[in-house]
N, C-alpha and C positions, 0 to 999 in steps of 0.2 A: 697607274690608274688607267682603266680602259677608256677608249674614246667615248664621248658623251652619248652618241647614238646607241652604242652597245650597252651603256648603263640603263637606257630605257628598256632594252630587251630584257636585261637581268631583272629590272623592276617588275615587268609584266610576268616573268617566269616565277619570281618569288610570290607575287600576288596570287598566281594560279595555284602554286603548290600549297599555300596556306588557306586556300579556298576563300579568298576575299570576294566580296560582292562587286569588286571592280570589274566593269565590262564596258566595251565600246559598242554603241549601237551599230547594227549591221549597215545602215545607210551611211553612217560616218566612215566606216571602214571602206566601203565601196568608193566613196568620194576620195578618201586618202589614197587608195591604190590607183585610181584614175589619175589624180594629180601627180603622184610619184612617177608613174609611167610617162606622163607628158613631160615632166621636169627632166627625166633622164634623156628622153628623145630630144628635147629642145636644147639641152646643154651640149649634146653631141652635134646638133645642127648648127649651133652658134660657133662651135669650134671649126666645123667644115666651112662656114661662111667666111671666117677669117683666113682659112687655108684650104681653098677648094681643090687643091691638087694633092691633098693628104691621103686620099683613098688609094690604097695599093691593092688592086684586085687579086693579084696572085697571093697576097697575104690572106685575104678573106677566103679564098678558095682553100688554102691550106688549113685555116681555122675551121672551115666547114667540114673538112675531112676528119678533123679531130672529133666532131660530133657524130660521125659515122663509125669511127674506130672504137670509141669507148664502150658503147653498148655491146658490141660483138666480143670485146675482151672480157666483160664482166658477166655475160650471159652464162658461160660454162661454170663460173664460180657459183652463181645463183642456183644452177641446176644440181651441181655435184656436191658442193660444200654446204650451202645454206639449205639444200634439199627441198627446193620449191618445185611445185608442179609447173608444167609448160606455160600455162596462161599467166601465173603469177611471176614466173621468171621473166617472161617477155615484158610484162607490165613494169616491173621494177627496173629492168634494163633500159626501157624507154624513159623512165623518170630520171635515171642517172646519166643517160646520154644527153637528155635535154638539160636545161639550166634554170637557175633560180634568179628572178629579177630582184628579189630582196637581197640575196647574197651579192649580186652585181652592185646594187646601190651601196651596200656596206663597204665593199672593196673600193668603190669610187670615192666615198667619203673618207676612208682611211688614207687613200692615195693623196687626196687634196690636203688633209690634215698634216701629212708628212711632207708636203710640197714636192711630191713625186710627179714628174712630167707625164701627162696623158696625151696620147695622140688623138687627133681630131676624129678619127673613125672608130674609136673604141666602143661607142654605143652600138655600132653595127655588129660587134662580136656577139652581143646579146641576141640580136635579131636573127643572125644566121646560125646560131647554135641552138635556138629554141626548138626548131622543127625537124631537122634531118633525122635525128635519132627516133623520134616518134613515128615518122613516116616509114623509116626503115624497119622498125620493129613490128609495125602493123602489117606491112607487106610480108615480112617473114612469118608472122603468125598465120595470116590468111593463106599463104602458099603452103605451109605445113598442113593446113586443114583442107587443102584442095579447093579453096574458095577464090582462086585467082580469076574465075569467070564471073565476078560480081563487080564490073566496072562502075555501075551506078552507085553502089554502096561506097566503094573506095573513093570515088570522086566527091561524094558528100563529106566523107571524113577529111579528105585533103582540103576541100573548100572550107570546112569549119576550122581546120588548123591554120590556114593562111589568112583567114578573115577573123581570127580570134581577137578579143579585145586588146591583149598585150601587143600583138603584132601591129594592129591598126594604130594604137596610141603611140607606140615607139616610132614607127615609120612616119606617122603623121607629124609627131613632134620634131623628128629629124628634118622633115621637109619644111616645116614652118620656121624652125630656127635657121636653116640654111638659106631660105628665100628672104626672110625679113631682117635677119641680123639684129645686132644690139639696138639700133635705133628704132626699128619697127616693133620690137618687143618691149620697149622701155616702159610702156604703160602697165604691163603685167609681170615684169621681171621680178618685182618684189615678192610675188607669190611663187611662181613656177621656177625661178632661177635662184634668187637669193634665199628663198624659203626652203630649198632642197633639204637641208639638214633637219628643219622642223618637221617637214612631212615625213622624212625617214624615221625620226625619233618616235613620232606617234604611231607610225606603221609598225615599227619594231615592238612597241609596247603591246599592241594587239597580238603580234606574232609570239611574244613571250607567253601571253595568256593562252593562246591556242596550243602552243607546245605543251604547256602544263596539262591541258585538258586531254590531249592525245595520249600522253604518257601516264595517265591516271586511270586505273591502277597500273602498277608496274607490269609490263608485258613479259613476264618471265617465261611464258610458254613459247615465245618467239625469240629466245636468247640468241640463236644463230643469226637471225635477221638483224637484231639489235647490234650484235658484235660486228657484222658486216657493215652496217650503216655507220658505226663509229670508226672503223678502220679504213673504209673506202676513200674518204676525202684525203687521208694521209698519203694514199697511193696515187689517187687520181689528180691531185694538184700538180704532180710532177710533169705529166705530159704537157699541160698548159704552160708551166714555167719554162720547160726546155724548148717548146716550140716558140715561145716568146723570145727567148734568148737567140735561138737559131735565126729567127726572122729579124733580129736586131731591133725589136720594138723598144719604145721608151719605157723607163722603169715602171711608171704607174700603169701603163698598158700591160706589162708583163704580170704585175700583181693582179689586175683585173682578169686577164686570161687564165691565170692559174686558179683564181677563185671560181670562175665559171666552170673550169674543168673539174673542180672538186665538188661542185654543187649538184643539187638534184631538184628537178621541177616539182612544184606543188600547186601550180595553177593550170598551165597549159596541158601538161601530160595527163593529170587526172581526168580532165574533161574529155580529152580525146580517147583515152583508154576505156573510160566508163561507157562511151558510146559504141566503141568498136570491139571490145573484148568483154562481153557481159559476164563471163565465168571467171574473170580476174577479181581478186579481193582488193579493192582500192584502199581499204583501211590499212592493209599491210604496207602498201606503198607510201601512204601518208605517215605511218609510224616511222618508217625508215627515213624518208626525205625530210619531213617537217619536224618529227618528234626527236630525231637523233642527229642526222647530218647537218641540218640547218643551224641548230644551236651550237654545235661543236665548231662549225666553220666560223660563225659570228664571234663566239667568245674566245676560242683557242687558236685554231689553225690560221685564219687569215690575219689577225693581229700579229701573230708570231712571225709570219712570213713578211708582213709589212715592216716589222721592226728590223728584219735582216737585209732588206733591200736598200 
């Protein structure tokens, strides 16, 4: 049987496929995503509060490097095999170099369910992997177009990336959990700490509905992109797992890093790419990242790896 949170994703996916009238109001989804981000950050902050020497900065730098290497590795594949234009290849490379908070949350939940130890700084993996690929690909795109002389525009893009909702909530949650500890958070821990799986289950229910909408009708015209999105996480999970073993991370942290390495952004990257690369087709990136890679990671790849660790 799949983990209970994955069952909620499958429920949403089935409801979407059969065209049920089940839907989650937009405001409820926004609240859920905010609470889920805060919950992830606070759980990481609480771990740091109990072990404030757990942050190994050399490890974080190595993990950040992973976020810079992955988009450069897959960019030629997108150009030559998937046969995408320059703008779309850059866009999708940025999405796959960045990471998915939903995938991170699923990996964390599976690690906890399997009683795999998670290091105190694991939440920081999500934070430091979300932005480097986006910034690198935007810089690469503008340099190829001879637009390096637009510092004001690039500053605005970087500012938007660093002050995005996900980064603010995650880092804010880490800071709050770190500073206040279990005692200070006792009055709200029932919702943002103990309620983590409930928030994640409802979030994944909506993600299942969204995935079904994106993949209807079947995108047969983009079969190369769909095949890439299906195979990419099988390959991309290995750099994260191998780096985790090389750094001698705890088992749960290795699972989380592998899941992040295999994931693709569907929140931070679309917002940044839409503003910076207007000639990129964001719907292609969403089809690949949310329509194909995310469900395969949640239902197949990450549970399989979790069962092997």
